[in-house]
C-alpha positions in Angstrom: 2.3 -0.1 -13.0 -0.2 -1.4 -10.9 0.9 -3.6 -7.8 -1.1 -5.8 -6.0 0.1 -6.3 -2.3 -1.2 -8.7 0.7 -2.0 -6.5 4.0 -2.5 -7.7 7.6 -5.8 -6.8 9.1 -5.0 -4.2 11.4 -3.0 -2.0 8.6 -5.8 -2.6 6.4 -8.5 -1.0 8.6 -5.9 1.8 9.6 -5.1 2.1 5.7 -9.3 2.5 4.9 -9.4 4.5 8.1 -7.6 7.1 6.4 -5.2 7.0 9.5 -2.2 5.2 7.4 -1.1 7.1 4.3 2.1 5.1 4.1 3.3 1.9 3.5 7.0 0.7 4.3 7.8 -2.3 1.8 11.0 -4.2 0.1 11.2 -2.6 -2.8 11.4 -5.5 -5.3 8.8 -3.8 -7.5 10.4 -0.7 -7.9 7.6 1.3 -6.8 7.5 4.7 -8.0 5.0 7.7 -7.9 1.8 7.5 -10.1 1.6 3.6 -9.6 -1.7 1.9 -8.4 -1.8 -0.5 -5.9 -4.7 -3.0 -5.0 -4.3 -4.3 -1.2 -5.6 -7.7 0.1 -7.0 -8.8 3.0 -7.9 -12.1 3.0 -11.1 -12.7 5.6 -12.3 -16.2 5.7 -13.9 -17.3 2.5 -14.2 -13.5 1.0 -10.9 -11.1 0.2 -11.4 -7.8 1.3 -9.8 -5.0 -1.4 -9.2 -1.9 -2.2 -7.1 0.6 -4.7 -4.5 3.5 -3.5 -2.3 5.8 -6.1 1.3 6.5 -4.6 1.8 9.8 -4.4 5.8 10.1 -2.7 8.3 7.7 -2.7 11.8 7.8 -0.5 14.3 5.6 1.0 16.0 7.7 3.0 17.0 6.1 6.7 15.2 3.0 5.5 16.9 -0.6 5.9 18.5 -1.6 2.4 16.2 -2.7 -0.2 13.5 -0.8 1.2 11.0 2.2 1.1 8.3 4.4 2.2 5.5 5.4 0.2 2.1 7.7 0.7 -0.5 6.6 -0.9 -4.0 8.1 -1.4 -7.3 6.1 -2.0 -8.5 6.0 -5.6 -11.7 4.0 -5.0 -14.2 4.4 -2.4 -16.5 2.1 -1.5 
């Protein structure tokens, strides 16, 4: 399954730099290993975006309904 998610600027920058290879998200989409995610980050009139693959999902010790997923970038700009 493919998901499109908005992401704040500071988190997008860290994700693109490769220093934030995870997300903590409300699991209203049923995130699973192998799913792909396009993160979008609006900047004025343009929208920056990139595509990642979910490599691991865990809900251990998270608030109800939340998961942590690890991801790796699959598009390189």
